[in-house]
C-alpha positions, 0 to 999 in steps of 0.5 A: 327466473325469479327477479329481485330487486333493491329491499323495501317493506315487505308484504304481510303474509299469514303466518303459518305453523310451518312459519311465515310464508316467504314472498317471491315477489319484490317491489320496486319494479322487480316482478314475481311470477307464479303458476297459479295465481288464486284471487279470492280467500273464500270457501271455492278459493281456499278449497281450490288452494287446498286440493292444489297443495295436497296434489302431488303431482302439482307440488313438484311442478307448479308455485301457487299463490293466492291472495286475499283483501281480508285477515286469514289470520282473523279466520285462522284463530276464529273461535265462538264461545260454547254454545253459540254459532256463526249466522253463515252457515252452509249445507254441505252435501256428501259429494263435498264433503268425500271431496274435502276427505280426499284432499285432507282438508276435512279433518282440520274442520272441527266436528262438533260444530258441524250437525248431520241433516237426516231428513227434511220436511219441505211444504206449501205454505199455501196450500200444505203440500208436503215432501219428505226426504230421508238419508235411509232413501238414498241407494247404498248410502255410505252415511246415512245423511242428506248433508251436514251443516257448519258454519262457513267460517268454521270450514274456511278455517279448516282449509287454512289448517290444511293450506299451513301444511303446506308452506310452498303455497304463499297465503297474501293477505290483507292487501287488495288487488288494485288493477291487473293487465295483460304483460305482454313481455316475450309474447306470453301475454300473462296477467300482471297483478298489481296489489294494493302493497306495491307487490306485482306477480305475473301469473301463468293462470289466473283463478278468479274466486273474487265474488260477485265484483269480481275484478278477474272477471272484470280483466277477462272481459267475460260479461255475466248476465242475470237480475236481481230478486225482489228478496232479501235474505235474513239469517239468525241463530235460534235457541229452541228447547231440545226435540222431544226424546220420541222424535229422536236428535234434531237433525231435520232440516224444515222448509216452507216456501211461502208466498214472500219467499221460502224460510228454512230451519236447519240444524247446528245442535240439540238446542240451536238452528239456524234461520234462513228467510227470504222474502220482500225487502220491505219484510225483511227491513221490518223484521231485522229491526223488529224486538227480538221477542217480535222476531221469534214470534213472527218465525214461529207464525211463519211455519204454523200458522196461515198464508192469510194469517201471515199476510195479515201479519207483515202488513201490521208489522210494515206498518208500525202497528205492532203484531197482535198477541191474540194471533199467537195463542196457539203457539204458546203452550208449554211443552209438557204433556202429550204433543200432537199428532203432528208435531214432527211436521214443524221445527221446535218453538223458538224462544231466543235468538242469539244477539248479533247474529240477525242480519240480511243481504240482498238476493240475485240470480248471475252466470258468467256467459263463459268461465275462461278468458280468451284473447286479451283476457287470456289465462284466467277462469272463474270458480264459485260466486265469480262465476254465478250466484244463486238463489239460497232455498237449496243450500247450493251455493258453497257446494258448487264453488267446492265442485268448481275447485275438484274439476279445475284440480283435475284439469290442472293435474291433467294437463300437467301430466300430459305436459301442457301448459296450465294456463291455456286455454287449451287446458282449461277447456274440459274444466268449463265444459264439465262444470259450466252445464252442472251449474246452469242446471242447478242455477236453473232449477233454484230460479225456477222453484223460486218463480213457481212458488212466489205465486199465489195464482189458483191454477199454478198452486193446484199444479204444484201442490198435485206435482208435490204429493205425486213425488212424495210418493216416489221413492226413486226419483226422491232418491235421484233428486238427492243424488244430483244434489250431492247426498250421494257421491257421483259414480263415473259419468254413465254409471250415475244411476241409469237403472234408478231413474229409469224405475223411478220414470215408470213409477211416475208415469203410472201415478200420471195416469191417476190424475189425469182424470182432472180433465183436460181443461184443467191443464190447458189452464195449467200450462198457460199460468206456468209458461207466463210465470216462468218467462217471468225474470 
């Protein structure tokens, strides 16, 4: 039963098309009871609220509240002038997009602000060993794209528009979680969430979608492990000339692994792309504060010049000596005449940067030791960045959060079908079992890739270059990698391409035989170097 107290000023709620989402909570000691309380209005929290709202089973049985410290109305009304873009962009995998379509949210995302990625060019900045990915390599692909890029705010706005169709979902915004305590009333040990406006909510299930510094994770007593990378990420919106007609549309993503960190060039439109550059903190600071013309030149150089030349330029810039223009004479050619044969191997030349879009942020690896709280922290569960943070080199952070939302929604639906308590540990255990290992595999793979490509030791450069070039010849293995990264919607467990994987392994074995003649001594040296590298934190 909901208990009401004397009326006081009510908290601010998000206005939707259906009008004001009326609150159930009262102040002055009154406590509202909600079945699911989601803390955090980022992509993961909104995706979970959207999926739950769309479920007929959930609509009939449970009440949902989402709490967000920021102003969701600003997100809902977000817009930008034509031809300009926000600097926080994510790659939405086909798997994530199919889920969003299934719950009815994707149709509210402005499609004109999305761009397909049909091909990828990834190469080693030291050896130039290269691997290419293409949507055409996906078996029985239902869509001719690897993923789709869009601004985070475009996705969040679409999710809010979808949630707005369900007035039953209570959205509390511009309020912070002050503290969370355990309520032992009647022995149910529900979390009591105290908000900054005086609202108190008793949650049958409390979901932490509240980011790396998660108050929900702290209340649950769940520890996390990880480390800060010695790199910062730089983002910016880039402008360039359209691709040459013979090269087709701007639907190719480029990524070069430099010793200082990977740099990625991701398409947004025919004449705009987004930058995600992971580099050392002092270089990130120098690049962020550099004159836009200098930053433009450095971005173009990062995709074209040898690593030794880039190191020289970085040293000059870090010392405040300026960047010699002669180093970029090869880049100054006009886009006229017959293009070089390898023009498709690098992105278009950047000619301008959208003002106000250059920003940087620290990168880190973290993974919670558990996703479900126990004991005094019972009736809690973590999703998204509250559970894990990942290096952005594979663009999987947002997709892992969406996959969490999908899995938790199914877990809650299954509990309702079985007549169970959606907040009990037993009901939530399938979610933890299903997601923890999958997330850990992706986090670990990205972490190892970051470490592997951050060294210039000759044996390791040789090993990774040979491996990359061999892998580039194995279409089936590349297809399997794209499928595992969400480029193809996964089939039910037990049907995820075993035949494909078997053929790929056979082909891989045949190619490995061709390089064995390089000698066991080199292999021993490489093995020792790789072991030492991957043991680093």
